[in-house]
Residue, then its C-alpha position, 0 to 999 in steps of 0.5 A: m434564861p439569857i446567857s448574861d443572866r446565867l453568867r451573872f448568876i454563876l459569878t455571884v453564887r455562894g461557894t468556893p471558886r473551885g466548887t462553883a467552877f466544877a459544878f458548871a463544868m460538870g453541867v457543860f459535860i452533861g449538856i454535851s453528852p449523848f444522853l439527849g433528854l436526860h440532861t436535866v435528870m443527870a445534872i441534878l443526880f450528879a450535882s447531888l452525888f458530888r454535893l455541887n450547887r444544883l442550879v449552877t450544874l443545871a446552868g452548865a447543862y443548858v449550854t445545849n438548847p434548841w438553838t445550839i444542839i444541832p450545831i454542837y451535835t453535828f460537829a461532835t459527830w463529825l469529830g467522832a467520825k474523824m476520831t474513829g476513822y468512820r468512812g461513811a458514804f454520805s455522798q452516795v446517798e440518794f436524798r430523793d429516795l430517802n425515807v424513814v427506813n433508809l434514814f435509820k440505816l444511814l444513821k445507824g453507822l453514826v452511833v459510835p462516832f456520835f458517842v465518841g464525839t460528844l463525850f470527847l467534846g463534852l470533856v474538852a468543853g467541861l475542862a475549858s469551862y472549869f478553868i474559865v469560870y474558876h479564873m473569872l471567880k478568882r479575879m472577881r472575888r479578890p479582896 
């Protein structure tokens, strides 16, 4: 579904502006969370638990897709490395000698920065999307 169609759907769905904005923000947080592969299940589960619109929550969760996941996760890992003080030595990696075993050893040190970065970025993006969607809905639904 193109972004314009998702936005149109979110802005025309029935429900209160707060409820719709919260559903979308929850989806955005889940979509950026480190639990890749579980985003759809988590979105449906959390939408059900909080009695949110499932489709709006899923639309927010799909902010990450094959085109956006690499830049988002790369930035989030970099951010997490800055936040945790990670001092990995990527400049010392011999990329021509890189194989699967060496790659996993290299990436092992990035697990904590990845989790910290994605959770923090997801929280910030979720909060920002809440206020953006809420104000758009309030403006559109004025009598």
